[in-house]
TIBAKOL-839167 format. One record per residue (C-alpha): y, z, x. Coordinates in pm, 1 decimal, padded with zeros to 6 digits. Example, Ala and Ser with C-alpha at 12.3 -4.5 7.8 and 13.67 -1.06 7.14 Angstrom:
2
@north=-00450.0&up=00780.0&east=01230.0
@north=-00106.0&up=00714.0&east=01367.0
END
This chain:
310
@north=00000.0&up=00000.0&east=00000.0
@north=00230.6&up=00046.8&east=00295.5
@north=00275.0&up=-00327.2&east=00319.7
@north=00353.6&up=-00345.9&east=-00052.1
@north=00643.7&up=-00103.3&east=-00010.8
@north=00808.1&up=-00267.4&east=00289.5
@north=01155.9&up=-00401.1&east=00211.1
@north=01345.0&up=-00682.2&east=00372.5
@north=01690.7&up=-00610.1&east=00515.5
@north=01969.3&up=-00580.4&east=00259.6
@north=02116.9&up=-00921.3&east=00340.8
@north=01782.9&up=-01095.1&east=00314.1
@north=01697.2&up=-00915.3&east=-00009.6
@north=02032.9&up=-01005.5&east=-00157.8
@north=01983.5&up=-01366.6&east=-00058.8
@north=01639.7&up=-01374.5&east=-00219.5
@north=01774.6&up=-01224.8&east=-00541.7
@north=02051.2&up=-01482.8&east=-00553.5
@north=01804.0&up=-01766.3&east=-00496.6
@north=01570.4&up=-01637.4&east=-00767.4
@north=01846.5&up=-01582.8&east=-01021.1
@north=01972.8&up=-01937.1&east=-00971.3
@north=01629.8&up=-02100.1&east=-00971.8
@north=01511.7&up=-01962.7&east=-01304.6
@north=01641.7&up=-01864.6&east=-01646.7
@north=02000.6&up=-01959.0&east=-01578.1
@north=02172.1&up=-02150.3&east=-01854.9
@north=02262.2&up=-02446.3&east=-01634.7
@north=01911.5&up=-02500.0&east=-01499.7
@north=01583.9&up=-02389.5&east=-01657.2
@north=01668.5&up=-02147.9&east=-01936.4
@north=01699.0&up=-02421.8&east=-02194.5
@north=01338.5&up=-02536.7&east=-02157.6
@north=01140.9&up=-02244.9&east=-02005.2
@north=01266.4&up=-01945.2&east=-02202.2
@north=01191.7&up=-02092.3&east=-02548.1
@north=00839.6&up=-02183.5&east=-02436.9
@north=00770.0&up=-01832.0&east=-02306.7
@north=00908.1&up=-01669.1&east=-02620.9
@north=00724.5&up=-01903.7&east=-02856.4
@north=00396.7&up=-01851.2&east=-02672.9
@north=00444.6&up=-01473.4&east=-02674.4
@north=00508.9&up=-01473.3&east=-03047.8
@north=00181.7&up=-01658.4&east=-03107.3
@north=-00002.1&up=-01437.0&east=-02860.0
@north=00109.7&up=-01111.6&east=-03025.8
@north=-00123.9&up=-01176.8&east=-03319.5
@north=-00405.5&up=-01269.0&east=-03082.7
@north=-00363.2&up=-00946.2&east=-02886.6
@north=-00388.3&up=-00746.7&east=-03206.6
@north=-00710.9&up=-00927.7&east=-03299.9
@north=-00853.4&up=-00865.7&east=-02952.1
@north=-00757.2&up=-00498.6&east=-02918.7
@north=-00787.9&up=-00368.9&east=-03275.3
@north=-01173.0&up=-00347.4&east=-03267.7
@north=-01161.0&up=-00108.6&east=-02968.8
@north=-01031.8&up=00175.2&east=-03188.8
@north=-01053.3&up=00272.1&east=-03553.5
@north=-00674.1&up=00294.9&east=-03579.0
@north=-00429.1&up=00034.5&east=-03704.5
@north=-00248.3&up=-00155.8&east=-03430.7
@north=00079.5&up=-00347.3&east=-03434.1
@north=00176.7&up=-00570.0&east=-03141.6
@north=00538.3&up=-00668.7&east=-03072.8
@north=00642.1&up=-00933.0&east=-02820.5
@north=00944.6&up=-00801.4&east=-02630.4
@north=01207.8&up=-01025.3&east=-02466.5
@north=01083.8&up=-01175.5&east=-02136.5
@north=01259.4&up=-01097.8&east=-01808.5
@north=01244.2&up=-01211.0&east=-01446.3
@north=01200.2&up=-00991.8&east=-01139.6
@north=01125.4&up=-01042.9&east=-00775.8
@north=00768.2&up=-00959.8&east=-00684.3
@north=00863.7&up=-00670.9&east=-00453.5
@north=01085.3&up=-00505.4&east=-00716.0
@north=00820.0&up=-00532.2&east=-00986.1
@north=00543.9&up=-00397.9&east=-00760.9
@north=00757.1&up=-00104.4&east=-00645.6
@north=00804.9&up=00002.5&east=-01008.9
@north=00429.3&up=-00001.1&east=-01078.9
@north=00312.7&up=00262.2&east=-00830.2
@north=00018.6&up=00263.3&east=-00593.2
@north=-00243.7&up=00135.0&east=-00835.4
@north=-00263.7&up=-00069.5&east=-01152.3
@north=-00523.7&up=-00250.7&east=-01355.3
@north=-00487.6&up=-00628.1&east=-01338.2
@north=-00685.5&up=-00899.0&east=-01514.7
@north=-00620.5&up=-01248.8&east=-01377.9
@north=-00625.9&up=-01576.5&east=-01568.8
@north=-00582.2&up=-01940.4&east=-01477.3
@north=-00426.9&up=-02183.8&east=-01724.2
@north=-00499.7&up=-02532.4&east=-01589.9
@north=-00331.6&up=-02773.4&east=-01545.1
@north=-00082.4&up=-02500.7&east=-01445.9
@north=-00102.7&up=-02406.3&east=-01080.9
@north=-00157.3&up=-02043.4&east=-00982.3
@north=-00270.9&up=-01731.9&east=-01169.9
@north=-00122.1&up=-01519.2&east=-01445.5
@north=-00196.6&up=-01145.8&east=-01452.3
@north=-00236.7&up=-00902.7&east=-01739.8
@north=-00116.5&up=-00554.5&east=-01641.1
@north=-00312.7&up=-00274.1&east=-01810.7
@north=-00155.7&up=00067.9&east=-01735.2
@north=-00358.9&up=00383.4&east=-01665.8
@north=-00246.2&up=00569.6&east=-01976.5
@north=-00351.8&up=00286.0&east=-02205.9
@north=-00696.7&up=00243.4&east=-02048.8
@north=-00754.5&up=00621.3&east=-02046.6
@north=-00657.4&up=00646.4&east=-02415.1
@north=-00885.3&up=00355.9&east=-02506.1
@north=-01178.4&up=00516.4&east=-02323.1
@north=-01121.0&up=00844.2&east=-02511.3
@north=-01099.1&up=00659.2&east=-02843.6
@north=-01404.8&up=00448.7&east=-02761.0
@north=-01611.2&up=00765.7&east=-02716.8
@north=-01495.3&up=00919.4&east=-03044.7
@north=-01155.5&up=01065.2&east=-02961.7
@north=-00813.2&up=00971.5&east=-03093.5
@north=-00595.0&up=00729.9&east=-02905.5
@north=-00290.6&up=00936.7&east=-02999.9
@north=-00427.5&up=01261.1&east=-02853.5
@north=-00550.9&up=01141.5&east=-02516.5
@north=-00453.9&up=01386.9&east=-02239.1
@north=-00595.8&up=01195.7&east=-01943.8
@north=-00360.1&up=01158.2&east=-01645.2
@north=-00564.4&up=00930.2&east=-01423.2
@north=-00421.7&up=00771.0&east=-01113.2
@north=-00722.4&up=00553.9&east=-01035.1
@north=-00971.0&up=00345.5&east=-01231.0
@north=-01332.7&up=00458.7&east=-01271.2
@north=-01628.2&up=00224.4&east=-01316.6
@north=-01608.0&up=00295.6&east=-01692.2
@north=-01241.5&up=00197.8&east=-01691.8
@north=-01319.3&up=-00127.3&east=-01509.5
@north=-01594.0&up=-00213.6&east=-01758.8
@north=-01350.4&up=-00157.4&east=-02043.6
@north=-01092.1&up=-00370.9&east=-01865.1
@north=-01351.4&up=-00647.2&east=-01837.7
@north=-01414.9&up=-00623.5&east=-02210.5
@north=-01041.8&up=-00638.0&east=-02283.9
@north=-00993.2&up=-00937.9&east=-02054.0
@north=-01286.5&up=-01120.6&east=-02215.3
@north=-01131.7&up=-01067.9&east=-02558.7
@north=-00775.2&up=-01156.4&east=-02459.9
@north=-00855.8&up=-01465.4&east=-02251.6
@north=-00935.0&up=-01692.4&east=-02549.8
@north=-00624.5&up=-01568.8&east=-02731.4
@north=-00407.1&up=-01645.4&east=-02428.3
@north=-00559.6&up=-01991.1&east=-02402.8
@north=-00507.8&up=-02059.0&east=-02774.8
@north=-00141.3&up=-01955.9&east=-02755.6
@north=-00069.4&up=-02188.4&east=-02463.9
@north=-00280.8&up=-02470.4&east=-02611.4
@north=-00018.7&up=-02505.4&east=-02885.4
@north=00238.4&up=-02612.6&east=-02625.1
@north=00022.5&up=-02857.4&east=-02428.2
@north=-00328.8&up=-02934.8&east=-02294.6
@north=-00383.8&up=-02586.7&east=-02148.3
@north=-00701.7&up=-02380.3&east=-02135.1
@north=-00768.6&up=-02028.1&east=-02010.9
@north=-01016.7&up=-01927.0&east=-01740.7
@north=-01093.8&up=-01571.2&east=-01632.2
@north=-01007.9&up=-01519.0&east=-01265.3
@north=-01119.0&up=-01163.1&east=-01192.4
@north=-01019.0&up=-00795.2&east=-01222.2
@north=-00869.2&up=-00551.6&east=-00973.1
@north=-00690.4&up=-00219.6&east=-00938.8
@north=-00525.1&up=-00329.6&east=-00613.6
@north=-00159.1&up=-00437.7&east=-00652.4
@north=-00181.2&up=-00647.9&east=-00335.3
@north=-00404.1&up=-00890.9&east=-00524.6
@north=-00101.3&up=-01018.1&east=-00717.3
@north=00087.5&up=-01122.0&east=-00404.2
@north=00073.7&up=-01504.0&east=-00385.2
@north=00035.0&up=-01583.3&east=-00015.7
@north=00247.8&up=-01284.9&east=00080.5
@north=00566.7&up=-01454.8&east=-00042.9
@north=00823.1&up=-01246.3&east=-00232.6
@north=00831.7&up=-01487.2&east=-00523.6
@north=00989.6&up=-01446.9&east=-00866.7
@north=00785.3&up=-01341.0&east=-01168.8
@north=00836.1&up=-01397.5&east=-01538.9
@north=00739.6&up=-01071.0&east=-01707.8
@north=00638.2&up=-01091.0&east=-02074.5
@north=00602.4&up=-00736.2&east=-02215.9
@north=00418.4&up=-00642.1&east=-02535.2
@north=00448.0&up=-00308.8&east=-02715.7
@north=00124.4&up=-00178.7&east=-02868.9
@north=00203.4&up=00062.3&east=-03152.6
@north=-00057.6&up=00290.1&east=-03309.6
@north=-00027.6&up=00546.6&east=-03588.6
@north=00155.1&up=00870.1&east=-03510.6
@north=00426.5&up=00712.3&east=-03291.8
@north=00176.1&up=00635.3&east=-03017.1
@north=00270.3&up=00328.9&east=-02818.3
@north=00185.2&up=00159.2&east=-02490.3
@north=00332.1&up=-00129.5&east=-02296.6
@north=00127.7&up=-00406.3&east=-02139.0
@north=00264.6&up=-00708.6&east=-01955.8
@north=00161.2&up=-01061.4&east=-01876.2
@north=00301.4&up=-01167.6&east=-01540.1
@north=00355.4&up=-01536.1&east=-01464.8
@north=00475.2&up=-01661.1&east=-01125.4
@north=00783.4&up=-01872.7&east=-01190.4
@north=00636.7&up=-02166.3&east=-00999.8
@north=00327.4&up=-02151.6&east=-01221.1
@north=00537.6&up=-02201.7&east=-01533.8
@north=00745.5&up=-02474.9&east=-01370.4
@north=00429.2&up=-02662.8&east=-01272.8
@north=00346.7&up=-02706.7&east=-01642.4
@north=00676.5&up=-02861.0&east=-01749.4
@north=00550.6&up=-03216.7&east=-01772.3
@north=00259.8&up=-03103.7&east=-01993.3
@north=00471.2&up=-02938.2&east=-02262.2
@north=00454.5&up=-03112.6&east=-02596.9
@north=00733.5&up=-02943.4&east=-02789.8
@north=00798.6&up=-03099.8&east=-03130.1
@north=01174.7&up=-03142.8&east=-03178.8
@north=01345.6&up=-02976.6&east=-03471.3
@north=01365.2&up=-03241.5&east=-03745.1
@north=01694.6&up=-03097.8&east=-03866.3
@north=01857.3&up=-03190.3&east=-03533.6
@north=01747.4&up=-03557.5&east=-03542.1
@north=02022.3&up=-03782.2&east=-03684.7
@north=01908.8&up=-04015.0&east=-03963.2
@north=01946.4&up=-04389.7&east=-03922.5
@north=02142.1&up=-04503.5&east=-04232.8
@north=01974.6&up=-04844.5&east=-04236.2
@north=01628.9&up=-04689.1&east=-04207.4
@north=01714.9&up=-04448.4&east=-04491.1
@north=01831.9&up=-04738.8&east=-04709.7
@north=01522.4&up=-04946.8&east=-04633.7
@north=01295.8&up=-04652.0&east=-04709.3
@north=01466.5&up=-04597.5&east=-05046.5
@north=01431.3&up=-04966.2&east=-05132.5
@north=01061.9&up=-04962.3&east=-05040.9
@north=00993.0&up=-04651.2&east=-05248.9
@north=01166.8&up=-04806.0&east=-05550.8
@north=00894.6&up=-05072.9&east=-05557.2
@north=00605.4&up=-04825.1&east=-05560.6
@north=00423.3&up=-04811.1&east=-05896.1
@north=00203.5&up=-04521.7&east=-06002.1
@north=-00032.7&up=-04495.6&east=-06300.7
@north=00102.2&up=-04252.6&east=-06559.3
@north=-00114.5&up=-04134.6&east=-06849.4
@north=-00147.1&up=-03856.4&east=-07100.7
@north=-00452.0&up=-03706.8&east=-07270.5
@north=-00411.1&up=-03664.1&east=-07646.6
@north=-00721.7&up=-03448.9&east=-07699.6
@north=-01052.1&up=-03352.2&east=-07544.2
@north=-01287.9&up=-03273.4&east=-07835.4
@north=-01642.2&up=-03166.9&east=-07757.0
@north=-01958.1&up=-03281.5&east=-07931.5
@north=-02325.9&up=-03203.2&east=-07906.0
@north=-02560.6&up=-03472.8&east=-07786.2
@north=-02717.8&up=-03519.1&east=-08135.5
@north=-02370.2&up=-03550.5&east=-08291.4
@north=-02277.4&up=-03815.0&east=-08034.7
@north=-02601.9&up=-04003.5&east=-08101.0
@north=-02534.7&up=-04008.5&east=-08478.7
@north=-02184.0&up=-04155.7&east=-08460.1
@north=-02130.9&up=-04478.4&east=-08657.2
@north=-01835.1&up=-04697.8&east=-08754.4
@north=-01609.8&up=-04523.2&east=-09005.1
@north=-01680.6&up=-04166.9&east=-08880.1
@north=-01374.9&up=-03948.2&east=-08815.1
@north=-01346.6&up=-03711.2&east=-08518.2
@north=-01099.4&up=-03425.5&east=-08588.0
@north=-00855.0&up=-03341.9&east=-08309.0
@north=-00617.1&up=-03042.8&east=-08276.5
@north=-00237.8&up=-03082.0&east=-08313.2
@north=-00083.1&up=-03263.4&east=-08014.7
@north=00101.8&up=-02985.0&east=-07831.5
@north=00149.7&up=-02908.5&east=-07462.1
@north=-00008.5&up=-03234.4&east=-07355.6
@north=-00035.0&up=-03317.1&east=-06982.9
@north=00144.8&up=-03612.4&east=-06827.8
@north=-00072.0&up=-03717.0&east=-06534.2
@north=00050.9&up=-03922.3&east=-06237.6
@north=-00240.5&up=-04054.9&east=-06033.9
@north=-00481.9&up=-03764.4&east=-06059.9
@north=-00230.6&up=-03476.3&east=-06064.1
@north=-00054.6&up=-03311.2&east=-06361.2
@north=00315.7&up=-03393.5&east=-06332.0
@north=00460.4&up=-03252.9&east=-06655.0
@north=00372.4&up=-03125.4&east=-07002.2
@north=00513.7&up=-03223.4&east=-07337.9
@north=00435.0&up=-03356.5&east=-07684.0
@north=00374.7&up=-03689.9&east=-07855.5
@north=00618.7&up=-03831.2&east=-08108.9
@north=00780.7&up=-04156.6&east=-08217.2
@north=01090.2&up=-04342.2&east=-08097.4
@north=01212.5&up=-04681.9&east=-08217.4
@north=00888.3&up=-04735.7&east=-08399.0
@north=00675.8&up=-04671.5&east=-08089.3
@north=00468.1&up=-04374.7&east=-07982.0
@north=00658.3&up=-04169.7&east=-07725.8
@north=00602.4&up=-03872.6&east=-07494.1
@north=00868.6&up=-03600.7&east=-07473.2
@north=00869.4&up=-03395.9&east=-07150.4
@north=00906.8&up=-03023.6&east=-07216.7
@north=00877.8&up=-02902.6&east=-06855.3
@north=00780.9&up=-03020.6&east=-06507.2
@north=00473.9&up=-02869.0&east=-06343.4
@north=00535.7&up=-02651.7&east=-06037.5
@north=00451.5&up=-02820.0&east=-05708.8
@north=00505.2&up=-03169.9&east=-05850.1
@north=00673.0&up=-03444.4&east=-05650.3
@north=00977.2&up=-03395.5&east=-05871.8
@north=01038.7&up=-03053.9&east=-05710.2
END
């Protein structure tokens, strides 16, 4: 851990912070395209985390995606302490590894709850991970991996691969370089005001490597309409004809009655009220039959909900 706590001289550290702040999440460079992707993915992933973690306890769980932030690797590691639980994932075609940080208090509480205790009354103050803790971490990682992959798959052709577990913070150092991380926190809230924070850590370069794969659908409301296209579409729709029909009655008969029908027989029908007006094969409106200008006519009383008219 000594190496993890070494700091560069003040001037060098300041220079690295300036470089990182200007290379990521600044409004005139990458914020416009990277931040929305991270937030959108986190929002989708929050539901997946709840599905993955809820079965580990008998208590209701709510998961909230918090705003993402960026930190230099050294600063983030210094805040974590001497040991932490990390589950690694790869998201090809992205380059590099993402890490899921699982804090001691959360793992300890889950172990207590798993063996019959309450997650809100856990008193464990561990500072290292036992073999039982690591097995539980493996189970958590196996459950969360598919959810992480599904969340990113909605932004492009990404898939998730498990890439190992560790309680050694040095494992998250990419080639010993003090790179910048995108930290995506999630708050796990249980009954009784019990909450924990977990984080997914993405190297900035990992996210940047996926830019060309993003398939973000533009907001339709922001796309200007072509007046000529709109006019042509209206003209085309005005020439579309649909079959419109109504059903006067649907009497029922037994098979013997049907077999005995002959010319001159009369089939009674109920009064014509609340008749359907059917367009294609869907009810469009309801009304009643009458007469207008010597012809049978249909008067619309109301339009069905969910019709094309609405």
